[in-house]
TORKOL-4160 file (C-alpha; in steps of 0.2 Angstrom, whole numbers, padded with zeros to 4 digits, m for minus):
174
<pt num="1" X="m0001" Y="0001" Z="0001"/>
<pt num="2" X="0007" Y="0017" Z="m0005"/>
<pt num="3" X="0007" Y="0032" Z="0006"/>
<pt num="4" X="m0002" Y="0048" Z="0002"/>
<pt num="5" X="0014" Y="0056" Z="m0002"/>
<pt num="6" X="0017" Y="0043" Z="m0014"/>
<pt num="7" X="0001" Y="0046" Z="m0023"/>
<pt num="8" X="0004" Y="0064" Z="m0023"/>
<pt num="9" X="0020" Y="0062" Z="m0032"/>
<pt num="10" X="0013" Y="0051" Z="m0043"/>
<pt num="11" X="m0001" Y="0062" Z="m0048"/>
<pt num="12" X="0011" Y="0076" Z="m0050"/>
<pt num="13" X="0022" Y="0067" Z="m0062"/>
<pt num="14" X="0006" Y="0063" Z="m0072"/>
<pt num="15" X="0000" Y="0080" Z="m0071"/>
<pt num="16" X="0016" Y="0088" Z="m0078"/>
<pt num="17" X="0016" Y="0074" Z="m0091"/>
<pt num="18" X="m0001" Y="0074" Z="m0098"/>
<pt num="19" X="m0008" Y="0092" Z="m0095"/>
<pt num="20" X="0000" Y="0100" Z="m0112"/>
<pt num="21" X="m0010" Y="0086" Z="m0121"/>
<pt num="22" X="m0026" Y="0089" Z="m0112"/>
<pt num="23" X="m0025" Y="0108" Z="m0115"/>
<pt num="24" X="m0022" Y="0106" Z="m0134"/>
<pt num="25" X="m0037" Y="0093" Z="m0134"/>
<pt num="26" X="m0047" Y="0106" Z="m0124"/>
<pt num="27" X="m0044" Y="0120" Z="m0135"/>
<pt num="28" X="m0048" Y="0110" Z="m0150"/>
<pt num="29" X="m0065" Y="0107" Z="m0142"/>
<pt num="30" X="m0068" Y="0124" Z="m0135"/>
<pt num="31" X="m0061" Y="0136" Z="m0147"/>
<pt num="32" X="m0055" Y="0147" Z="m0133"/>
<pt num="33" X="m0037" Y="0146" Z="m0124"/>
<pt num="34" X="m0042" Y="0153" Z="m0108"/>
<pt num="35" X="m0058" Y="0144" Z="m0106"/>
<pt num="36" X="m0047" Y="0128" Z="m0111"/>
<pt num="37" X="m0034" Y="0132" Z="m0097"/>
<pt num="38" X="m0050" Y="0133" Z="m0084"/>
<pt num="39" X="m0058" Y="0116" Z="m0091"/>
<pt num="40" X="m0040" Y="0107" Z="m0089"/>
<pt num="41" X="m0037" Y="0115" Z="m0072"/>
<pt num="42" X="m0055" Y="0108" Z="m0066"/>
<pt num="43" X="m0051" Y="0092" Z="m0075"/>
<pt num="44" X="m0034" Y="0090" Z="m0065"/>
<pt num="45" X="m0043" Y="0094" Z="m0049"/>
<pt num="46" X="m0057" Y="0082" Z="m0051"/>
<pt num="47" X="m0044" Y="0068" Z="m0056"/>
<pt num="48" X="m0033" Y="0071" Z="m0041"/>
<pt num="49" X="m0048" Y="0070" Z="m0029"/>
<pt num="50" X="m0051" Y="0054" Z="m0036"/>
<pt num="51" X="m0034" Y="0049" Z="m0039"/>
<pt num="52" X="m0035" Y="0031" Z="m0030"/>
<pt num="53" X="m0048" Y="0026" Z="m0045"/>
<pt num="54" X="m0040" Y="0037" Z="m0058"/>
<pt num="55" X="m0023" Y="0030" Z="m0057"/>
<pt num="56" X="m0029" Y="0014" Z="m0064"/>
<pt num="57" X="m0030" Y="0023" Z="m0081"/>
<pt num="58" X="m0026" Y="0040" Z="m0078"/>
<pt num="59" X="m0026" Y="0046" Z="m0097"/>
<pt num="60" X="m0043" Y="0038" Z="m0100"/>
<pt num="61" X="m0050" Y="0044" Z="m0084"/>
<pt num="62" X="m0044" Y="0062" Z="m0088"/>
<pt num="63" X="m0051" Y="0063" Z="m0105"/>
<pt num="64" X="m0068" Y="0058" Z="m0099"/>
<pt num="65" X="m0067" Y="0070" Z="m0086"/>
<pt num="66" X="m0062" Y="0083" Z="m0099"/>
<pt num="67" X="m0076" Y="0079" Z="m0111"/>
<pt num="68" X="m0089" Y="0081" Z="m0096"/>
<pt num="69" X="m0081" Y="0097" Z="m0091"/>
<pt num="70" X="m0083" Y="0103" Z="m0109"/>
<pt num="71" X="m0100" Y="0098" Z="m0110"/>
<pt num="72" X="m0105" Y="0106" Z="m0093"/>
<pt num="73" X="m0098" Y="0124" Z="m0102"/>
<pt num="74" X="m0109" Y="0120" Z="m0118"/>
<pt num="75" X="m0124" Y="0117" Z="m0107"/>
<pt num="76" X="m0121" Y="0133" Z="m0097"/>
<pt num="77" X="m0117" Y="0143" Z="m0112"/>
<pt num="78" X="m0135" Y="0138" Z="m0119"/>
<pt num="79" X="m0143" Y="0145" Z="m0103"/>
<pt num="80" X="m0135" Y="0162" Z="m0105"/>
<pt num="81" X="m0135" Y="0177" Z="m0118"/>
<pt num="82" X="m0121" Y="0175" Z="m0131"/>
<pt num="83" X="m0106" Y="0188" Z="m0128"/>
<pt num="84" X="m0099" Y="0197" Z="m0142"/>
<pt num="85" X="m0079" Y="0198" Z="m0142"/>
<pt num="86" X="m0064" Y="0200" Z="m0152"/>
<pt num="87" X="m0058" Y="0183" Z="m0158"/>
<pt num="88" X="m0041" Y="0176" Z="m0157"/>
<pt num="89" X="m0040" Y="0174" Z="m0174"/>
<pt num="90" X="m0043" Y="0194" Z="m0176"/>
<pt num="91" X="m0031" Y="0199" Z="m0163"/>
<pt num="92" X="m0018" Y="0186" Z="m0171"/>
<pt num="93" X="m0020" Y="0194" Z="m0189"/>
<pt num="94" X="m0015" Y="0210" Z="m0182"/>
<pt num="95" X="m0001" Y="0203" Z="m0172"/>
<pt num="96" X="0008" Y="0189" Z="m0181"/>
<pt num="97" X="0016" Y="0190" Z="m0199"/>
<pt num="98" X="0008" Y="0177" Z="m0209"/>
<pt num="99" X="0017" Y="0162" Z="m0214"/>
<pt num="100" X="0011" Y="0146" Z="m0223"/>
<pt num="101" X="0010" Y="0137" Z="m0206"/>
<pt num="102" X="m0001" Y="0151" Z="m0196"/>
<pt num="103" X="m0013" Y="0151" Z="m0212"/>
<pt num="104" X="m0015" Y="0132" Z="m0212"/>
<pt num="105" X="m0017" Y="0132" Z="m0193"/>
<pt num="106" X="m0031" Y="0145" Z="m0194"/>
<pt num="107" X="m0040" Y="0137" Z="m0209"/>
<pt num="108" X="m0040" Y="0122" Z="m0198"/>
<pt num="109" X="m0046" Y="0130" Z="m0182"/>
<pt num="110" X="m0059" Y="0139" Z="m0193"/>
<pt num="111" X="m0064" Y="0123" Z="m0200"/>
<pt num="112" X="m0066" Y="0114" Z="m0184"/>
<pt num="113" X="m0075" Y="0127" Z="m0177"/>
<pt num="114" X="m0089" Y="0125" Z="m0191"/>
<pt num="115" X="m0092" Y="0106" Z="m0186"/>
<pt num="116" X="m0105" Y="0101" Z="m0174"/>
<pt num="117" X="m0099" Y="0097" Z="m0157"/>
<pt num="118" X="m0102" Y="0078" Z="m0158"/>
<pt num="119" X="m0091" Y="0077" Z="m0174"/>
<pt num="120" X="m0077" Y="0089" Z="m0167"/>
<pt num="121" X="m0078" Y="0078" Z="m0151"/>
<pt num="122" X="m0076" Y="0062" Z="m0162"/>
<pt num="123" X="m0062" Y="0069" Z="m0173"/>
<pt num="124" X="m0052" Y="0077" Z="m0158"/>
<pt num="125" X="m0054" Y="0060" Z="m0149"/>
<pt num="126" X="m0050" Y="0049" Z="m0163"/>
<pt num="127" X="m0035" Y="0060" Z="m0172"/>
<pt num="128" X="m0028" Y="0070" Z="m0158"/>
<pt num="129" X="m0029" Y="0059" Z="m0144"/>
<pt num="130" X="m0027" Y="0044" Z="m0155"/>
<pt num="131" X="m0041" Y="0033" Z="m0148"/>
<pt num="132" X="m0049" Y="0018" Z="m0157"/>
<pt num="133" X="m0067" Y="0018" Z="m0162"/>
<pt num="134" X="m0071" Y="0007" Z="m0148"/>
<pt num="135" X="m0061" Y="0019" Z="m0136"/>
<pt num="136" X="m0070" Y="0034" Z="m0142"/>
<pt num="137" X="m0087" Y="0026" Z="m0142"/>
<pt num="138" X="m0083" Y="0021" Z="m0123"/>
<pt num="139" X="m0078" Y="0039" Z="m0119"/>
<pt num="140" X="m0093" Y="0048" Z="m0127"/>
<pt num="141" X="m0105" Y="0034" Z="m0122"/>
<pt num="142" X="m0111" Y="0033" Z="m0140"/>
<pt num="143" X="m0111" Y="0018" Z="m0152"/>
<pt num="144" X="m0097" Y="0013" Z="m0162"/>
<pt num="145" X="m0107" Y="0015" Z="m0178"/>
<pt num="146" X="m0111" Y="0033" Z="m0173"/>
<pt num="147" X="m0092" Y="0037" Z="m0171"/>
<pt num="148" X="m0088" Y="0030" Z="m0188"/>
<pt num="149" X="m0101" Y="0040" Z="m0196"/>
<pt num="150" X="m0098" Y="0056" Z="m0187"/>
<pt num="151" X="m0079" Y="0052" Z="m0192"/>
<pt num="152" X="m0084" Y="0050" Z="m0209"/>
<pt num="153" X="m0095" Y="0065" Z="m0210"/>
<pt num="154" X="m0083" Y="0076" Z="m0201"/>
<pt num="155" X="m0068" Y="0071" Z="m0211"/>
<pt num="156" X="m0078" Y="0075" Z="m0226"/>
<pt num="157" X="m0085" Y="0091" Z="m0220"/>
<pt num="158" X="m0065" Y="0097" Z="m0214"/>
<pt num="159" X="m0059" Y="0092" Z="m0233"/>
<pt num="160" X="m0073" Y="0102" Z="m0241"/>
<pt num="161" X="m0070" Y="0118" Z="m0229"/>
<pt num="162" X="m0052" Y="0116" Z="m0231"/>
<pt num="163" X="m0053" Y="0116" Z="m0250"/>
<pt num="164" X="m0064" Y="0130" Z="m0250"/>
<pt num="165" X="m0052" Y="0140" Z="m0239"/>
<pt num="166" X="m0038" Y="0134" Z="m0251"/>
<pt num="167" X="m0048" Y="0141" Z="m0267"/>
<pt num="168" X="m0051" Y="0157" Z="m0258"/>
<pt num="169" X="m0034" Y="0161" Z="m0253"/>
<pt num="170" X="m0029" Y="0157" Z="m0270"/>
<pt num="171" X="m0042" Y="0169" Z="m0277"/>
<pt num="172" X="m0036" Y="0184" Z="m0265"/>
<pt num="173" X="m0017" Y="0181" Z="m0271"/>
<pt num="174" X="m0022" Y="0184" Z="m0289"/>
């Protein structure tokens, strides 16, 4: 049996290692860096409170907590009036000299934000967290067939959105 100090050190090691991955995943889901940081902090707090159970499969546990925290945020958003603010991409356009990499990231960011939440959740879990169809279905509590169809539709829509963005970009350059 391990001591409380050992459990705390074990959790801290896990948190240092996995928090950057969670933050990127939260950003992909929420489209707001500050909100993503808040959700990751909540995720790690909840994970630490249940570390005895979470330590059996800590990455899977925290991914599930992260998804639940994002869903809580989305539910809260539907209950309050929409706020209007500058988007990160607007401030980025003023501050950053555009390179091909920045333009590609913005196009991907815009395309991801155009997807419906279930498709975005499935794509982030499947391709960012590299989960299998079965693992994704388990995390989202949906059927594997639903994961497959959401993946298919989401990738198709991403391809279309990204090709449209490329076409618009080439028209602007001419």
